[in-house]
C-alpha positions as CSV (number, residue, x, y, z in Angstrom):
1,M,63.9,145.3,121.8
2,Y,61.9,142.3,122.1
3,P,61.9,141.5,125.7
4,N,61.8,137.7,124.7
5,N,64.7,137.1,122.7
6,A,66.7,135.1,124.8
7,L,66.5,131.4,124.6
8,S,65.0,129.1,127.1
9,A,67.2,126.4,129.0
10,W,65.3,123.8,126.8
11,Q,65.7,125.2,124.0
12,L,69.6,125.5,124.8
13,A,69.7,121.9,125.8
14,I,68.0,120.9,122.1
15,M,70.7,122.7,120.6
16,A,73.6,120.9,122.5
17,V,72.2,117.7,122.0
18,V,71.4,118.1,118.1
19,V,75.1,119.4,118.2
20,V,76.5,116.4,120.1
21,A,74.7,114.0,118.5
22,S,75.7,115.3,114.7
23,L,79.6,114.9,116.3
24,A,78.9,111.5,117.4
25,A,77.4,110.5,113.8
26,W,80.1,112.1,112.0
27,L,83.0,110.5,114.0
28,T,81.1,107.2,113.5
29,L,81.2,107.3,110.1
30,V,84.6,108.4,109.6
31,L,85.7,105.5,111.9
32,L,83.5,103.3,109.9
33,A,85.1,104.4,106.3
34,D,88.7,104.0,108.2
35,R,88.5,100.2,108.7
36,Q,89.8,97.8,106.8
37,P,87.7,95.7,104.6
38,R,87.1,92.1,105.3
39,G,86.8,89.2,102.8
40,T,84.0,87.5,102.1
41,S,85.2,83.9,102.8
42,A,87.5,81.8,105.3
43,A,90.0,81.2,102.5
44,V,90.5,85.0,101.9
45,N,91.6,85.5,105.4
46,T,93.9,82.6,106.0
47,G,97.4,84.2,104.6
48,P,98.8,87.2,105.5
49,R,97.6,90.2,103.6
50,E,99.8,91.8,101.1
51,E,100.5,94.9,103.3
52,E,102.1,92.7,106.3
53,S,103.9,90.2,103.9
54,G,105.9,92.9,102.1
55,A,105.0,91.4,98.9
56,A,103.2,94.6,97.5
57,V,105.9,95.3,94.3
58,T,106.5,92.2,92.0
59,Q,109.8,92.2,90.2
60,L,109.7,90.9,86.9
61,P,113.0,88.8,85.7
62,Y,115.7,90.5,83.9
63,T,115.6,89.7,80.2
64,A,118.7,90.5,78.5
65,P,118.7,93.0,75.6
66,P,118.5,91.9,71.9
67,P,121.7,91.2,70.5
68,D,121.7,93.9,67.7
69,K,121.3,96.5,70.6
70,A,124.4,96.8,72.9
71,A,124.4,98.5,75.7
72,A,126.6,101.3,75.8
């Protein structure tokens, strides 16, 4: 068995700093990816958004069936 197998304090500190920095970078990237995209001009941001206005689904007008095909 080798007597110098144990890691020194500065090596453990560097490992901890790398782990914390990696987690912070990952969390930052996740939060940036989660943000809503912004418009490129002021005209885009003037009205309510689709998901806020409830107009996400467009309903087509009713058209009567052709006279030769009556509904059963």
